[in-house]
N, C-alpha and C positions, 0 to 999 in steps of 0.2 A: 753284256750290259743290259739290265732289265730297265727298259726305258718307259714303257707305258702299258696300260691294260685296257682292253676294249670290252664292251658289254654287248653281248649278242642279243638281238631282239628276235626271239624265236618265231614271231609272227611274220617276219620278213625272210624269205628264202635267199635273198641276195642283198644282205645288209651292207650299207656304206657307213664307215666310221671315219671321223676326222679327229685327229689329235695332234699335238705338237711336242717337240722335244727341244730343249735349250741346253747349252753347255754353260754351267755356272762359271763365273770369272775365276774361281779358284781351281777350275779344271779346264784350262784352255785347250781347244781342239786344234789339230794340225792336219794337213793332208794325209798323214800316215795313221791318224787315229782310226781305230776299228770300232764299229758300232754294232752291237748285237741287239736285235729287236725280238722281244719275247711277247707273244700274244696269248691272252687267256680268254676263256669264256667265263665271265663273272656272273654267276647265277644270282648272288645276293651280295652286293659290295659291302653293305654294312656289316655282314657277318664274315667277310673275307672268304666267302664260299666261291671257289672258282676252279676251273680245270684247264690244264695246259692244252693249247691248240697247236702251236708250232713256233719256230724261231727262224730268223734269217740274219746273216752277217754281211756287212759291207764296210768299205773304208770311205772316209770323207773325200779322198781323191776320186774314187769311183763316182760319187755323186756330182762332183764338180766337172768331171769329164763327160758325163752323160748328156744326151741331147735334151735341151730345155732344162737341164739340171734336174732330171726326173728319172728315178730308177724304179723298175718293176721287179720285185723279188718274190721268189716262191718260199712259202713257209714250209719248213720241214719238221716232221715229228721228232721225238727225242732220239730215235734210232737213226735218223737221217735218211730214211727210206721213203716214207709216205709223204705226199704233198697235202697240206691242210688248207691251202688257199693261197692268195697272193696279197702282197702289201706294196703300195706305191709310196715311195719316198721322194719328196720334192723339196727344193731349197727355196725358201721365201724370205726375202729381207723384210724386216719390220719397217712398215711405212711405204712399202713398194707394192703396187697393185698392177694388175693387167691394164695396159693402156694408160697408166697413170704414173707420172714421175713425181715422187714425193721424196724430199730429203730424208736420209736416214738419221733418225734422232736416237741418241742413247740416253741413258739415265744412270744416276749414281746408286739407285736402289738395288740391292742384291736380289737376283731373281728368285732365290730360295724363299724369300718372304712371301712371294705371290704364286700360289699353285697355278697350274696351267690346264687348259682344256684343249684349245686348238692352236695357240701360238704363244710366243714368249711374253712373260710378264715384264721383262726388261725392255720396256717399250715406251714410246711417246705418250701412250694413253695414261701413264702414271705421271702426275705432276711432281716435279722435284720437290723434295722436302725443304730445300733451301730457296725455293721460290718465294719471294716476299708476299705474294698474293695467295699462297696456299699453306706454306709451312707453319705459320703461327696458329692456324685454326684446324686444319685437317691433317690427319696422321694415320699411320698403320694401314696403308692401302693394300687391298686385295684386288688383283686384276686377272680377268679371264678374257681370252680372245677366241673368236669363232670365225669360220669362213662359211658363208651361206650362198646358195645359188639364187640368182634373180630370174625373173620371168624370161629375159632374153639370153639366158644361159651364161651370163657373166657371173662374176663372183664379187661379193661384198665382204669387207672385213669389219667385224663387229667387236668392239672392245667394251667390256664391262669393268667398271672400277668402283669399288666400295671402300669407303673410308670412315673412320671414327672422327668425332669432332670434339675438340678441347672445350667447347662451350657447354658440353654436357655437365661439366663440373664447375667451370668458372662462372657461368651465369647464375646458377643457384647459390653459389657461395657469395657472390656480390649481392644478390637479392636478400639473403639472410642478414648480411651486414646492414642493408638498408632497412629491413624490417625491424631489426634491433634498435637502430638509430631512431627510427620513427616512433617506436613504442616508448623508448626512453624519453624522447622529446615530449610525447603525450603525457607521460607521468609528470615531467617537470611542469608542463602547462597546468596540470591539475593542481599541483602544489601552489602555483602562483595565482590561482583563482581567488585567493584571499580567504577571509573568514566566512564560513557558511553555517547555517543553522545545524543543530545536532543531527537532524534527519539526513540532510544532504552531505554533511561531513562524514557520516557513517557510510553512506553510499560511495562517496569519493574514496574512502579508505579501502572498501571492498573492491572497487574497480581497479585501484592502483595495485592491490594484491594480485588480482587476476593478470594485469599487465606484467607484473613482476614474474609470474609463473611462465608466461609466454617467452619473456626475454631470457629467462634462465634456460628454458627448453631449447630455444634457438641458439643460444650461446654454446650449449653442449653439442648440438648437432653440427654447428660450424667447427667446433674444436675437433670433432670426429672426422669431418671432411678434410680438414687441414692435415690430418695425419696420413691421408691417402695420397700417394705420389705415383706418377707414371700411368695411372688409369685414365682413360678418356671415354669409357662407356660403361653402363650398368647392365649386366646380363639379366635376362628375364627371370632367372632363378632367384634373383635378389629383389624382386619387385615389392615384396612386403617387408623388407628390412628397414627398421626404424631409422637408423643413421643415414640411409640413402633415400628416404622418402621424397626429398626435394629434387632428386636427380631423375631426369627422363629415362624411360626404359629403352634400352637397345637402340639408341639414337645413332643413325648412320646416314651418310649421303651415298647416293649411287648415281653414276653417270654412264650413259651408253653413248659411245662415239662410233659413228658409222662412216666408213670410207668406201665410196663407190666409184667405178670408172667414170671419168669425165665429169665428176661432180665434186664440189667442195665438201669437206667433212661436216657432218651434222652432229650436234650434241643434244642429248635429252637427259635432264636432271630430275631427280626425285629425292625427297627426304623421307626416310622411314623411321617411325618412332612408335613405341607402345602408347596406347591411349592415355593421355594425361588424366590420372585418377589417383585418389588417396587409398592405395591398396593396404597400407598399414592400418589405417583407421577402419577399413572394411566397408561393407555396403548393406549391413543389416537394416539400417533405417533409410536406405536409398542413397542417391547421390546428391550433389549440390543443388541441382535444379528443383528437386522435390523438397529437400530440406529447407531451402530458402523460401519456397512458397509457403510451406507450413510455418516457418519461423515468422514471416511477416504477418500471417493471420493471427498468430498467438501473441505477437508483440504488443498489440493493443491491450490485451488483458493483463499482460505483465506491467504495462505502463500504469494501469489503474492500481494494481497491487503494490507497485513501488512508488505510487503517488508522483509519477513523472508525466511530462507532456509527451504524447506520442508524436514522433517525427517520422514521416514517410521516408522511404529510401531516397527519393529525390531530394528531400531537404537535408538528409544526412550527407548525401553526395555534394550538395551545394555548400554545406559547412566545410567539408574537406577541401573543396575547390577554393573557397575564400581563404582558408589558412594557407594553402599551397601558393595561391597567387600572391598573397601578402608577403610570404617568405621570399618570393622571387623578386617582386617589384620594389619592396621597401629599400633593400640595399642597392638596387639598380638606380632608383631615384636619387638616393644619396650620392652615389658615384657620379651621376649625370649632373647633379647640382654642383659638385666639386669641379667637374670639367667646365661648367659654365663660368665659374669663378676664375679658373685657370685661363680660359680664353679672354676674360676681362683683364686679367693681370698682363697678358701678352698684347692687349689692345688690338685683338684680331677680330675685325667685323665678320668675316666669313666663318671663323671658328665660333664666334658668339651665336650666329644665326643657326649653325648646324647643331650646336649643343642645346640651344633653346628648343629647336624642333624636336629633338630626341626626348628632352625633358618633358615637353608638353605632351607628346604622344604617350609616354609611360605614365605620367600623372593622370591624364584623362582616363587611361585604361584602369588605373588604380581606383579612381573615383567611381567609375562605372561598375566595377566589381562589388564595391561596398554599398552601392545604392540599391539595397535589397531589403525588403520588408522582414526577411528572416533575421537579419542582424539586429534590426530595431526591436523586434519582438523578443529575441533572445536576451537582449540587454535588460528588458523589463522583467523577464523571467529570472534572470540572474539576480537582479536587485531584490526581487521577491523572495529569493532563497537566502538572503542575508539574515543574521540573527536579529530577532525582534522586529522584523519587517511589519509595517502597518499599512494596509491599503486604505485608500480613500473610502471604499465601501465599508470597511470595519469602523472607521472613525465616524462616518455618517450614521451608522446604525446605532451608535451609542448616544446620539442626541435624543434627549427626552422630549416627549410630547409629539403631536402630529403636525405642528406648525411648519416643520421643514420636510414633510413627507414627499411633496412633489419635487423639491430640490434634490433630495436624496436619490430618488428614482432616476433623475436626470444624470446625476454623477455616476450612478451605476452603469447606465448605458454608455456614457462617454468613456468610462475607464474599463470597458470590456477588453480583455487581453487581445492584442493584435494577432497573437498566435492562433486564436480560434478562427480567424478569417482565412487562414491559409489552407490550401488543399492538403489533405492527408493528416490533419490534426484532429484530435478527438473533440467532437462538438459538445461533449458532456462534461468536459473538465477544463475550467478556466485556470489561468495562471494564479490569480488571486485566491481562488478556492483551494487549489491543490497546495499552494505554499502556506496558506493559513493553517491547514491541517498539519503539514509537514513540520512547521516551526513549533507546533504545540504551544502557541501563545494564546492564552485565554483573553477574551475580550476585556474583562475587568482589569487585567494586568497590562493590557496594551495601551489603553487610553485613559485619560483623566479629564474631568470637566473643570474648566476654569472660566473666568469672566470673559475671556476672549474667544471661547469655544473650546474645541477639543485640541489638546496638546500632547505631544509624545512624552513619555517618561524621561527622566533625567539620563538614564543609562544610554538612551538612544542619542541624546544630544552630544555625547562624548565621542560618537563614531560618525564621521562625516557622511559615509555612504548610507546612513540610516535616515537621512532627510528624505522628504517626500520626493519621489522620482519624477523628473521632468521628461515626459515622453518626447518632447521636441528637441531635447539636448543633442541626441545623436544626429538629427538632421543638420543642426548648426555645426557640429564637429566636422562631419565630412564635407559640408559646404565650405567650411573655412579653407580646406585644402584648395578648392577651386579658386577661391578668392585670392589666396596667397599666390597661386600660379599666375593669376591675372596681374597682380602687382609686379611679379618678376617680369612678365611680358611687357608691361607698361614701362618699367625702368629700362629694359633693353632697348625698346623703341626710342625712349628719350635719349639714351646714350648715343644711339646710332644717328639720330637727328642732329644732335650736337656735333657729332663727328662729321656729318655731311656738311653742316654749316661751316665747319672749320676749313673744309676744302675750298670754299668759295673765296674769291679775292677780298681782302680786307685792307682798309687804310693802314699805312705804315705805322701811324702813331698808336694803333690798337693791337699791333702784332705781339708786343710783349705781354699784354694782358691775356690774349688768347692762348699763348703758349703756357702761361702760368696756370690758367684755369682748366686746361685740358691735359694735365699730365697723366700718363698711363695708369698710375696708381689709383687715381680717382675712380676709375671704372669699377675696379674690384671693391673699393670701399663703399661706393654707392649701391652696388649690388648685394653686398654682404647681408644687410638687415633683412630684405625680403626673402632672400634665399635661405637664410637661417630660420626665419619664421616658417617658411614652407616645410623645411625638414622637421621642425618641431611639431607642426600640425600633422604631418604624415605619421610621425612616431606616436602622437596622441591617438590618432585614429587606429593605428595598428594595435596599440595596447588595449583599447576598448573592444575592437572587433575580435581580437584574438581570444580575449576572455569570454566574449559572447559565444563564439563558435566552439570554444572548448567546453562551455557549459552545455551546448546542444549535444556534443558528442558524449559528454558525461551522462546525460539523460538517456541517450541511445544505448550506451554501454550498460547503464544501471538496469534498464528494463529488459536487457537481453542477457543478463548474467547467467541464467539457467543453461543456455546453450550457445549464446552469441559468440563467445570467445572460442569455443571448439569449432564453430562454423567458420570463423575467421581463419583459424589455423588450417582447416581443410582447404579453404579457398587459396591460402598462401601456397600450400603444397602443390595444388593443381596448376595454379598460375605459373609457378616456378618451372614445372615441367614443360608447360606450353610455351613459355617465353624462350627457354633454352632451344627448343625445336625451331621456333620462328626465327630467332637470331641466327641459327645455323643456316636455315634456308635463305634468309635475306643475304647473308654474307656470300653464300655460294652463288646466288643469282647475280649479285653485284659484281663479283669477280668475273663471272662469265660474260657480263654485258659491258665491261669497261670500254670496249672499242665500238659499241653500238650507240651511235648518237641518238637514234630514235628511241631506244630504250631509256637512255639517260634523260631525255626530254620528257618522256612519259613519267619517269620516276619523280621528277620535281613538280610537274604540272598536276598530276592526279594522284600518283602513288601506285602501289602494286596490290594485286589481289593474291591472297594466300589461300589456296583451296585444300582443305583437309578432307581426305577420303577415309571414312571409317567403315569397318566390316564387322562391328560389334552387333550382337543379337539384342533383341529387346525382351530378354527373358532372364530370370534369375539374377545372378550378380552382375552380369554384363549390362543390364539396364541401369544399374547404379553407376557403372563406369561411364556409360554414355551420358548420364545426367551430369556427372562430374565434367566430362569432356566438353559438353555443350557450354557450360558456364566458363570453363577455362579458356576456350577458343573465343567466346564473346568478350571476355575481359581483355583480350589482346587489342581490342579497339582503343584501349587507353595507352597504347605504346606508339611512340614515334622513333624514327631513326635519324641520326645526323652523321654526315661524313666529315671527318676532321683530318688535318694534316699531322702525321706522326712526328714526334720530336726527332726520332732517329729511325733508321731501318732495322734496328734490333728487334728480334721477335717479341720481346717483352713489351715494346712500345707499340706493337701492331695488334695487340689483343683488344677486342671490343670491350667497352666499359658501359656499365649500367648505372644510371643515376635517377633520382626522383623519389616518389613516395607512392603509396598504394593507389591513389587516384590518378596518377600520371607518371609513366616511366619513359625515359629516353635512353636509347642505346646508341652510343657513339662508336662509329667504326673508323679507326685510324687507317690511313693509306700512306704509303711511301710518298715522299715529296714529289718525285718525278711523275708518279701516277696521279697524285692529287691535282697537279697543275693542268692535267688534260680535261678535268671535269668542267661542266657548265658553271658559270659564275653563280647562279642561284644555289647550287649545291655547295660550292666552295664557301659561300657566305653563311653557311650553317642553316639553311632552310630546313625545317622539320619535314621529314619524308614519311608519308602515311602508308600504312598497310591495312588492307581490308580483308579480314579473315572470314571465310565462309566454310561451313561444314555440311557435308552430305553423307548420310549413313544408309547402308543397305546390308542387313545381316544375311549371311550365306550358309551358316552351319545348321546342324540338326536342331539346335535350340531355337533358331529362328523359325524352323518348320513348326515347332510346337507353338511358338508365339503367334504365328500367322493362323494356325488352325484353331487353337484353343485359348490364346491369350489376347494381348493388347499391343498393337503396333502404332498407336496414336502418337507416341513420342517421336518415333522415326518419321511419321508423316508430317508432324508439325515442324520438326527440324528442317526437313527437306523443303517444305513450302516456304518457311521463313527465310532460309538462306538462298533459295532461288530468287526471291524478291530482292534480296541484298545484292546478289550477283547481277541481276537485271539493272538495278540502280547504278551499280558501278559501270556497267557497259554504257549506260546512257551518259554518265559523266565523262567517260573517256571519249565517247563519240563527239561530244561537244567541245572538248578541250585539246584533243590530240589528233593530228592528221593520221589517216589510215596507213600511210607509208611508214609510220613509226612502228607498226605492228609487224611481227614476223610473217614470212611467206611460207605456205605449206602447199604440198602437192594437191591435197584435197581442197577443192574450191568451194566447199559449202560455206555460205555466208554465216558470220557469227550470229547475226540476228535470227537466221533460220535455225541455227543450233539451239539458241535460247528458246525459241518457240517449241522445238522438239523436246527440250528438257522440261519445259513447263507442262507439256502434255503428259510426259512420263511421270512427273511428280504427282499429278492428280489422278493418274490411272491406277485402279486397284489391280495390281499384278504382283504375284508372289515373287520375292527375290528378284526384283526388277533391277538387275545390275547395269542395265543401260543408263540409268541415272548417273552412276559413277563414271561410266565410259564417256558420256557426253559432257559431264561437268569437267572431267580431266582434259578433254579436248578443248573446251572453251578456255580453260585456264592457260593452256599452252599457247592458244591463239592470241591471248591477251597479255603475253609476256609474264605470266604469273609464276608463283612458287607452288610446286606440287608436293603434297604430303600424303602418305598412306599409312594407316594405323589399323591395328587390331589390338587384342589384349596385350601381346608382347612384341608385336612387329616382327614375328619370326616365321609363323606358318602360313596363316591366311594372307598376311602381307606379302610373303614371298610369292604366293600364287598370283596375287594381283599385279605385283611389279613385273614379273616375267611375262604375264599375259599382255600387259600394256606395252612392254618393250617389243614383243613380237608383233603386236598390232601396228606399232609405229613402223617396223620394218616392212610389213605388208602394205600399209597404206602410203607410206612416204618413200620407200626405197624398193618397191616391186619385189619383195621376197616371194619366191615361187610358192604356189599353193602346196606343191608336193613337199616343200621344206617347212611349212608353217608348224605342223605338229611336231616334226622332228626337231626343229629349232626350239620350240617351247619345252619339250621334254629334255633336250640337251641343257638348256639354261637351268631347269629345275634340278636336274640330276648332278650337273658338274659346275654350275655357275656360281656367282658370288653369293647367292641366297643360301645355298647349302653350306657354304663356308660360314655364313652368318649363324645358321643353326648350330654348327660345330662350335663356334665361339661362345654361344650362349649356354649350351647344355652338354658340350663335349661328346656329342653323338651326331652322326650324319643322317639323322632321320627326322622328317617332319612329324609333328605330334598329331597324327590322324590315325584312325582305324577304318577298316573297310565299311563298317556301318555308318560312321560319320560321313564318309565320302559319298555314300549313296544319296545323301541329302544335299550335297554341294552341286551347284551348276557344273556341268561337264567340263567347261573350260577352266575351272578352278581346281581340278583334280590332278595330283602329282602322278608321275609315272610309277609303275610297279617297282618295288624294291627300295623306294625312297621314303617310305612312311612306316609308322608302327607305334606301339605304345611306349612312350618315353615320359620321363619326368620333366615337364616344361616350366 
């Protein structure tokens, strides 16, 4: 029986090899079973180049009868004469360690799915696929087990487990559906803007055509993704494939579980993913960060060419926020108003008070959102875009003679567009000026002179919205909502006062009158008029504000037609990849922390930090990837998570759901009922849980050498400085709101504040390939209960070097891995661990895509062992 092969390190005259053998369930072993061990000297495993060293045979009964269940066998040459060395065979139950009693745990996963290095894959380190907290999201596990020596000559058991994540496909597909829905809604809003002047109508048609193109493209992509079944990761060789551009590259989770004598097991998780970037669109013009900067600079000139008002990114974002808030609050206010009437119908004073409080809170939030100068100015701009619009300026300039000159000048000042006073708006282009040109209405056609002064032409009288615009109208409209709410509050107070007076003793002769005048139906009837009026006012405000904000977005889209839509598509692609990775990491971290009350408290009080480590260079195409990644990670600040109770424990009901629109997304994570009931009340009530994404980048390859010596690394320096400040702010927030005992304990006693100071010093230090930035940032993330991510172009080669180095560093710092074993453990993980299996999954070859010249530029600790790298198509 050829059980395993060993790789001889010629630099070591007395090599020690550890490997393991398991008997698959389809081949059960008995005491009579004979096992033949064949040992090879593998010179180049990838080329299957090896030479026979020797073999030995034993029975399972021999092993069971041996002292300490350990056999020492001599390896014999093929002729059975010469001795080629010895091999020690020992029996080790999975889950059982020296001086530690751990229950033996079995799994239903066949061992042949999980190749082995040092111990069985049929082990507790693999979460069962029918586990309701893992099965719905994580699948296709690969497990490797090692045994390493500690500084006190004990042995630790180390288990690596790598899994794919179903969110690689499910999150992008949900996002595509939401993008399509949002853009179709935008097109419908544009249709409902009403009649516009020829200039604006043509721009509207062009914008709608562009949206139609995006919708069609996204629908085709979604249809292609729906055809894919059974896959849960995108290999690196498909990174530039059009139909898969929304799917993250090579997304996997990796967990290292460490079992040591006299200690509880420790877990260390990490998510590996290719840098979120638009590989299909390419990087000829740079990535998102560069293109966005150039786009904003050019948009002002586009706005002049298209005769639009220039809106800054902040105002565009505000318009989207107003639309989003209205779409959420308007139906909620209507529902709460109906609940108030229902409470009145039931004559329930407590129910009336609760319903009124909720209605008041949401209505006040609604009014506050719309109390913005942008809405008012946009309404004026929209009015100016109607056919045949006549401004006061135009009418006044048609007055003959100089007798009204001073009055005309005064009107001109008073009617200057409010838009011009807003930051980010073009100071050279007023609403009235731009729209007068856009509408192509000549002065002589626009006004006539009558006895009473200037009057509009007859065709304007037939269209109500062509009357002179009242700039104070909007203030009155949204103020009416507050007035209506006050009326509702006053009526409820009146009803409750009457109800209280009813409870007081009354003369017997008045009892019949009291009962008659306070019948339960009266409450609802008395409340109905003010509640109805409130709902009507809210609808009126929504209608006006929706049109105003749609017009803002129309102008933003119109003046960005040359490249704005392509830019939006690129941003959608990058964000989709980033969100899939974040959702995967959040779910993994949540599942791991379900029993940790401190972690759950931190989760709802502050939120989690998500630390992305990037190994991209700042040279050639990779600088474009890094520019994409920076924006994609930053956009994750618009995401919140909510924990919900699943309808059933069926896997289909436990899949995370994405909802929202581009300016704000929420990811709902359903949990089984019994698990959900153990959560803190704040989380069970649906409190949005925030995530704080930070990105640190240090290039390590030969291209980074070129960038550091002859190019520009300012992008990397700016990213690291900016995100250090964000991480520092997060730590300050968590220090103020969360007790220190909520944070995990580590063997290394370095204070987090001290680690932050060291990180800050490294960020500003001019040092080539300063990978200490990544090490310290990763350590801080783990100390803060955060989510760890590691990325390079494909999350395959450089990422594998980083993950294995981090794992061995944790074994050294937290579990006393012997110094003599550090390099050996590192090489073992890189040669035989989960990461080489990841390479195999991606390119069907067990070689990292490095050559010897490239590796000379790598920091030494990021270089793989001999025989594990070569020129391959990655």
